[in-house]
N, C-alpha and C positions, 0 to 999 in steps of 0.2 A: 699543450695550448688547446682549449675547448673550442670548437666551431659549430657553429650551425650550418648546415648544408642543403642545398636545394638542387633539384634537377628538374629543371622547367621542361614539361612536353607538351605537345598539342591537345591530348586529351586528358592526361594526368599530369599532378605534379608530386615529386618524391621528396619526402623530407627526412633528414637522419641527422644525427649529432656525432662529431667525432670528438674523441678523450685523448687524442695525442696517439692512440694505437689502432682503434677500430670503428667502424660504424656502429652507431647503437640507436635506438628507438627510432628505427625505421618505419616510415609510414605513407601512404599515398592518398593523394585526393583529387577530385576532379579539378581540371583547369578552370577557373573563372573566366567570363564573357567579356570582362572589362579590365583594365588596368588599375581602376580603383578597387574593384573587389580582390584582384590580385594582392593588392598591398597590403590589404584588410586580412586576407589568409593569412599573407607572411606573417603578419603582428599576431595576430592570434596563435599561430604556431610556436613562433619564438617565445611568446609569452606561455605556453603552457609547459615548457622546460624549466627545470629548476635548477640546471646550469649557468654559470657564469661564463658567457662566450668573449672569446678574444677577436670573432670577426665572423663574416659569413662568406663561405665560397657557393658560387652560384655554377651551374651549367645551363646552358641555353641554347635554344635552335637558334639559326641564323649566322650571319657571319661576326663574328664579335670584333670589333676593335679595343683591344683590353689596355691602350693607354689612355684613348680617348672615353672609354666608356661608355662606347655607342653599339646598337646592334644592327649590323646593316644587313644586307640579303634578304631572303625570302623564309616565310616559314608558315605555320598554320594559325600563329598567333600574331596577326598583324598589328596590334596594339602596343608591342613591346619594341618596335623597330624607330630608328632615326630619331632618338632624342637621348640626351645625357643621362641614360636611366641608371647608371653607377652613381653618380651622383646623386641622384634622387633615393636612390635605395640608402647610400651612406648616411643621408638626413633622415630616411625615414627608421632605421635602424638604432642609429648612433654609433654606430661601428665599422670598421674598414670592411670594404667588399673587394671580392674579386669576381670576375665573370670570366667566362672562357664557353667557345663553343662546345656543345655537347659532343661531335666527333673528335674533336681536339682533346677534349677532356677523356673520352675513352681511350685514346690514342696514349695520352699522358700517364693513365692507371697502367698499362701495360708496359709502358717504358720505366715506370718507377719500381713496378713489383710485379708484372706479368710475363706475358710470352716474349715481349720486345725489350727484354730487361738485360739480355748478354748479346744483342748485333746492335750494329752503330748505324744501321739504315733499315727503315722498314716504311711500310705504307700499310693504311688501313682502308677496308671497306665496311662500313657499318650499314646494314640492311635494315631499315626500318619502313615507313610508309615509303619512302624514297631510299637514296645512297646517300648516304653521309661519306667523308674521308678524312683523311690525313696523311701527312708526308712527315715523317721524321730522318733527318740527315744528321749524322753525327752526334744522336742522340737530344736532336735539339727540333723542335717544332718549327716547320717552314710554313708560313703561311702566306708570304708573297707579299708584295707592296700594295695589291689592292685585295688581299685577304680573299683570294681565289686558289691559294696553293692547298691542294686537296679536295678541292670542290668537284669531285669524278662525276658525281650525279647529274653535272651540267652537260657532259660529254655527250655529242649527238653521233649514233652509232647507225643508223641508216638514212636511207633517201628519203626518208618521210620526216627526216628533221627530229626524231623522238629521243628523247636525253635517255640515259642510263638509267637513271631515276624513273622515268617513265616506264621502261622495257622489264625493269625487274621488282617494280614495286610489288610487294605482297596484297596491298588494295587493291591495284590495277587489275593484278590477275585473278582475284577471286572475283571484282566486278564482273569482267570480260566472261568467267567461266560460267558466273550467274545468268548473264543475258544468252549465252548460247546454249546453255541447259534449257533454259525457258521452260522452267516447271513450277514457277510461280513462287521459289524459295530465293533467298538471299543466303549464299554461303560465304565462308570466311576462309582464309590461305589456308589454315590448319586443315580443314576439310579437304580441300582439295590436294594437298599433298600426302593428306591420310588417303586417298581415294584414288591412289596412283595407277591400282590395277585397272580402273575404268578409262574406257578409249580415251574421252573429252579430257578428263584431269591428268592422264599421261601427256596428251597433247601441250597444256598448258604448263605442266612441270617441265617438259623436255625444254620448251621455248624459254623459260625460266633459266636455268642451266645454260642454254645456249647463250642466251642475253648477257647472262652475270661471267660468264668464261671470256667473251669477246672483250668485255670491259676490263675485266682482270688481265686478260693478255694486254691490252694497250697499258694498261698502269705497269706491269712490268717490264715491257721494252723501251718504255720511255723514260722510268726511272732506274731501272736496273737496282733494286734494294735487296737486303740480304733476305728480308721476310715479309710476305703478304699475309697481313691478319684479317680474319673474316668476324665481324661482329653483328649483333641484334639477333632478335628472336631466333630466324631462320638457322643461326650457327648451333643452335641447341640441338637441331635434329641429328640422329645420328646417318652417318655418309656422307652428310652435305660435301666436307671439305674432301673427302675421297672422290666423288664426283666431279666436284671441280676442277682438282687436279688431275684427273684424266682427262677433261675437255679442253684442259688449257694445254697439256701435253700434245695432244691432238693437234691443236693450231700451231703451236711452236714448232712440231714436226712438218707440218705442211708447209709452213712459211719459210723453213730453214732456218729457224731460231732456237733450236734445242739445246744450245749453250746457253742459255737463260733457264738456270737451274735454281730460281729462289726455292726456298722453303714456302709452304702455304700452310697455314695453322688456323684453327678458331682462336678467337681471345680466351684470356683466361677468366678475365671478371666480365662477366654476363649483365645482370639486372643494376649490379653495383656498380660498374664501369664508370658510369658519368658523376656519379658519386665521390667517387674514388678520385678520379681525375678533378675535380674541382677542389677537392683538398690538396692537393700536390700543387694545385696551380697557386691557390693561396699563400700556401708554404712557400713558394717560389718569389713571390711578390713580396711580402711581409716577413719574412725570417732574416 
């Protein structure tokens, strides 16, 4: 089965083909600023391939109703929400189309061939511009009747009503660091984590881990899964999972919940997770 695979992101769209065994012909392009331009980009990319496709598998931001083919929720791409996008894309491509949320696609990739393949129950924290999440119970995604299952980023974590996404967003971390440093430069999160020996950078990195641990603790004691997996760009940094595990263990001990001993791991699939999960979703729907 040959599939055209798309991972829609706030700043870039990833494209690949699937030949029944693996991803190929991977590339990234800037996300267009309108729905019309996005459709034009889709058509240009699928026509650039010499393969004959059986369908199109899409990973998307937002809360995706796979049955209705509508993207609800919020994302950085406002123009893809709240209309029958799946139906319109099927007409555009002349092919069957599947759409699943990006965090759920990442989870599906891990359940299919990754670090959640051998456990029944798992939860996912995908750290991007905010926090995406997913819940897998008995090896099946749990979205909930209102599509909020796994939307951990909405959790309020302090008296200021700041959400999990706001508090651990690498984008917010870098922005606040740049403001406080006040040297006229704009820094990214990579710089802040790399400069952890600096007092100001250490302050923001410590806050990041403290807030991430609190959110992860809440997920673990609420769901009691076998394994918690951490994804997104931050998970590629050495030592992230180890430090998070230590911070969570300290919270569990303080609150006398140390019998919660779920494994904490990074995801196996990083940059390709959404693409692989989108393929699995298509195969589930149309095989």
